[in-house]
C-alpha positions in Angstrom: -5.4 -10.3 -18.0 -3.2 -8.5 -15.2 -1.3 -10.3 -12.6 0.6 -8.6 -9.9 2.9 -10.7 -7.9 4.4 -9.7 -4.2 4.6 -6.1 -5.7 6.7 -4.1 -3.3 7.9 -0.6 -3.8 9.1 1.7 -1.3 9.8 5.4 -0.8 12.0 5.2 1.7 12.3 2.6 4.4 9.2 2.4 5.4 6.4 4.4 3.5 5.2 2.5 0.1 3.2 -0.8 -0.7 4.3 -4.3 0.6 3.8 -7.5 -1.0 0.8 -6.9 -3.0 -0.9 -9.8 -5.0 -3.8 -9.8 -7.2 -5.2 -10.5 -10.7 -7.7 -8.6 -13.3 -9.4 -10.1 -15.9 -10.3 -8.7 -19.2 -13.4 -6.1 -18.5 -13.2 -6.6 -14.7 -13.3 -3.4 -12.1 -11.2 -3.7 -9.0 -11.6 -0.9 -6.4 -8.5 0.0 -4.4 -9.5 1.5 -0.7 -8.0 2.8 2.3 -7.3 5.5 4.4 -5.1 8.4 3.3 -1.6 7.5 3.1 -2.2 3.9 2.7 -0.5 3.5 -0.6 -3.3 3.6 -3.1 -1.7 5.8 -5.6 1.9 4.5 -5.0 0.0 1.1 -6.3 -1.6 2.3 -9.1 1.6 4.2 -10.3 3.9 0.9 -10.0 1.1 -1.1 -12.0 1.5 1.5 -14.9 4.9 1.2 -14.6 6.3 4.6 -13.0 8.3 3.2 -10.7 10.9 0.4 -10.4 10.0 -2.1 -8.2 12.0 -3.4 -5.2 10.5 -6.8 -5.5 7.9 -8.6 -7.1 6.6 -8.8 -10.8 3.6 -7.0 -12.9 2.3 -8.9 -15.9 -0.4 -8.1 -18.5 -1.0 -11.4 -20.7 2.3 -12.1 -21.5 4.4 -8.8 -21.2 6.1 -8.0 -17.9 5.6 -4.5 -16.9 8.5 -2.5 -15.9 10.1 0.8 -14.4 12.1 3.8 -15.9 15.0 2.0 -16.0 13.7 -0.2 -18.7 11.9 2.3 -20.6 12.9 5.9 -22.1 8.9 6.6 -21.7 7.8 5.3 -18.4 4.0 4.2 -18.6 3.1 0.8 -20.2 1.7 1.5 -23.8 -1.5 -0.3 -23.6 -2.5 1.2 -20.4 -3.9 4.7 -19.3 -3.3 6.3 -16.1 -5.6 9.1 -14.8 -3.8 11.0 -11.7 -5.5 13.6 -9.8 -3.5 16.2 -11.3 -5.0 16.7 -14.6 -2.3 16.0 -17.6 -4.2 18.5 -20.2 -3.1 21.1 -22.5 -4.7 24.3 -21.3 -4.3 26.2 -24.4 -6.3 24.3 -26.8 -10.2 23.4 -26.7 -11.8 20.5 -24.9 -12.4 18.9 -28.4 -9.0 19.0 -29.4 -7.7 18.0 -25.8 -9.5 14.8 -26.5 -8.8 14.2 -30.0 -5.4 15.1 -29.6 -3.8 11.2 -29.5 -6.0 9.8 -32.0 -4.9 9.2 -36.0 -4.9 11.7 -38.0 -5.0 9.0 -40.9 -8.5 8.4 -39.9 -10.1 11.7 -39.5 -13.7 10.4 -39.8 -12.8 7.8 -37.2 -11.3 10.1 -34.7 -14.2 12.6 -34.9 -16.8 10.1 -34.5 -15.3 8.6 -31.2 -14.4 12.4 -30.2 -18.2 13.3 -30.9 -18.7 9.6 -28.8 -16.7 11.0 -26.1 -17.9 14.6 -25.6 -21.6 12.8 -25.4 -20.4 10.3 -22.7 -18.7 12.7 -20.6 -21.6 15.7 -21.3 -19.2 18.0 -22.7 -20.4 18.7 -26.2 -21.5 22.3 -25.2 -18.1 23.0 -24.0 -16.0 21.6 -26.5 -14.6 24.7 -28.2 -13.8 26.0 -24.9 -10.2 26.2 -24.1 -9.2 24.1 -21.2 -7.6 26.8 -19.1 -10.7 28.1 -18.7 -12.6 25.3 -17.3 -13.9 24.7 -13.8 -11.8 21.8 -12.0 -14.9 19.7 -12.7 -15.0 20.1 -16.3 -11.3 19.7 -16.7 -11.7 16.2 -14.7 -13.9 15.4 -17.4 -11.7 16.4 -20.1 -8.9 14.0 -18.7 -11.4 11.2 -18.3 -12.2 11.7 -22.0 -8.2 11.9 -23.1 -7.9 8.6 -21.0 -10.6 7.1 -23.1 -9.9 8.1 -26.4 -7.1 5.8 -27.8 -9.0 2.8 -26.5 -6.9 1.2 -23.4 -6.9 -2.5 -22.4 -6.7 -1.2 -18.5 -7.1 2.0 -17.2 -6.3 3.0 -13.9 -8.4 5.9 -12.0 -6.9 8.0 -9.1 -10.0 9.6 -7.3 -11.5 9.9 -11.0 -14.8 12.1 -9.8 -13.3 14.0 -7.0 -13.9 17.7 -8.2 -17.0 16.6 -10.4 -20.4 18.1 -8.8 -22.5 15.7 -6.9 -25.5 16.4 -9.1 -23.7 15.2 -12.1 -21.7 12.6 -10.5 -24.0 10.0 -10.2 -25.4 9.6 -13.7 -21.7 10.5 -15.0 -20.3 7.4 -12.8 -22.6 5.0 -14.2 -22.3 6.2 -17.6 -18.6 5.8 -17.6 -18.5 2.6 -15.9 -20.9 1.1 -18.6 -19.0 2.3 -21.2 -15.7 0.5 -20.1 -17.8 -2.6 -19.6 -19.2 -2.4 -23.0 -15.7 -1.8 -24.6 -14.4 -4.8 -22.1 -11.8 -2.2 -20.5 -10.3 -3.4 -17.6 -10.2 -0.6 -14.6 -8.8 -0.4 -11.1 -10.0 2.2 -9.2 -8.4 4.3 -6.1 -10.8 5.9 -4.0 -12.3 7.5 -0.8 -15.9 7.3 -2.1 -17.7 4.5 -1.7 -20.1 5.6 -4.3 -17.6 4.7 -6.5 -17.3 1.2 -5.4 -20.6 -0.4 -4.4 -22.8 -1.4 -7.2 -19.6 -1.2 -9.7 -16.7 -2.8 -8.4 -16.1 -6.6 -9.2 -13.6 -6.6 -6.4 -12.3 -4.8 -3.6 -8.7 -4.2 -2.3 -8.2 -2.6 1.1 -4.8 -1.2 2.1 -3.7 0.1 5.4 0.1 0.9 5.8 1.0 -0.1 2.5 0.1 -3.8 3.3 -3.0 -5.5 1.8 -5.9 -6.5 4.4 -8.3 -7.7 2.2 -8.7 -8.7 -1.4 -12.3 -10.3 -2.4 -15.5 -9.9 -4.5 -17.0 -6.7 -3.3 -20.1 -8.2 -1.9 -17.9 -10.5 0.3 -15.8 -7.4 1.5 -18.7 -5.7 2.5 -20.9 -8.3 3.9 -18.3 -10.0 6.2 -15.5 -7.2 6.8 -12.4 -8.8 8.1 -12.2 -6.2 11.1 -13.5 -2.7 12.2 -11.0 -0.7 10.0 -12.3 -2.8 6.8 -16.1 -2.2 7.8 -15.5 1.5 8.7 -14.4 2.4 5.1 -17.9 1.8 4.1 -19.8 4.3 6.5 -20.6 4.3 10.0 -20.1 1.0 12.2 -20.9 -0.8 15.4 -18.7 -3.2 17.2 -20.8 -4.6 20.2 -21.1 -8.0 22.3 -24.2 -9.8 21.2 -24.4 -13.3 23.0 -27.2 -14.5 20.6 -24.6 -13.8 17.5 -21.3 -14.7 19.6 -21.7 -16.2 22.9 -18.0 -15.2 23.7 -16.6 -12.1 24.6 -16.2 -11.5 21.4 -17.7 -8.5 19.6 -19.6 -8.3 16.4 -19.7 -5.5 13.8 -22.9 -4.2 13.1 -24.0 -2.0 10.4 -26.5 1.0 11.8 -29.2 -0.7 9.4 -29.1 -3.6 11.1 -30.5 -2.4 14.7 -34.3 -1.9 14.6 -36.1 0.5 16.9 -39.3 -0.6 17.9 -41.5 0.0 21.0 -42.0 -3.9 21.5 -38.2 -4.4 21.8 -36.4 -5.0 25.0 -33.4 -3.3 24.5 -32.8 0.5 25.8 -30.8 3.4 24.7 -30.5 7.0 25.6 -30.6 9.4 22.6 -27.7 11.8 22.2 -28.0 13.3 18.9 -30.2 13.0 15.8 -29.3 14.0 12.5 -31.4 14.1 9.5 -29.9 12.2 6.3 -32.1 12.6 3.7 -33.6 9.1 3.2 -33.0 8.2 7.0 -32.3 9.8 10.4 -28.9 8.8 11.8 -29.4 8.2 15.6 -26.6 8.7 18.3 -27.5 6.9 21.3 -25.8 5.3 24.6 -26.2 1.9 25.2 -24.5 -0.2 27.9 -22.2 2.8 28.5 -21.1 2.6 24.6 -22.0 5.1 22.1 -24.1 3.3 19.2 -25.2 4.2 15.7 -28.6 3.5 14.5 -30.2 4.5 11.0 -34.0 4.7 11.2 -36.7 5.7 8.7 -38.6 7.4 11.9 -37.5 10.0 13.8 -37.6 9.5 17.5 -39.8 11.3 19.5 -38.2 10.9 22.8 -34.9 10.8 24.5 -35.1 7.4 25.4 -35.9 4.7 22.7 -36.3 0.7 22.6 -34.6 -1.2 20.0 -33.7 -4.8 18.9 -30.9 -6.3 16.7 -32.4 -7.4 13.6 -30.6 -11.0 14.4 -31.8 -12.8 10.8 -30.3 -10.1 9.0 -26.9 -10.3 10.9 -27.0 -13.5 11.0 -27.7 -14.0 7.2 -25.0 -11.2 6.2 -22.1 -13.4 8.8 -23.1 -16.9 7.1 -23.0 -15.0 3.4 -20.7 -17.5 1.2 -19.6 -15.8 -2.0 -19.8 -17.6 -5.6 
């Protein structure tokens, strides 16, 4: 189990991460999300052992993970860290890059493992190609293969699918995360892409300005966001006063799918823009002097719409209790 206690690392007087606390169980997937520059990459590097902490401790099982001052080669031996810059050998093949750190004493086992990863990452057709001739997305898949080759106990991914084509990314993401679960490998992912998070992460940590804003089970973080910043990381969101939900002047966070267009509704709004999003239309409308966002399967046919807030759905979400 990973235990991070009061972790603080600063690049200068203010930039870095401060007082981070969390745990990751074997085989568990934790996602770290937040705006650019919030400290996600710094936190991953600190956990891996690339930085000397100003304060705090990091433990994996009984081992304390320390930085470069205490290690000739920085980086904890049972972890793998996949940075946004791929550490690959450009003048050897895809297969050789993945196989490089596997045991030469057991060539059959090494080849079997390499073949398994080539299949998982859809690289079999590229296995003999020199890495320098690959696209960015192909290189990223090779880098993932190298990280998985010598089975780590915990892997740290920094934007792991950012270069991979959209049509290939969804299946690949599912396959890789399923593989890690099957192998009981713990995973920490820093990402801007909520498709890397929702449906896969067991827990989510939210960072802002280097500080830990939230850390809970994934469903709880999405269902009961602590504030507008946390909610907006998952996509477009509204913040409105709804007396039926909160009688005071306090605003409620409302997701666009919690507003329903209906001819029989009493609330009215003026349509400003409509965006076709594939499975739904995103409608920007003016309501009581504020812009609101509504997701609707049906496209409005007039410039004025009637709608209601799905109070049952909103109340169920706000009353959600995590296990």
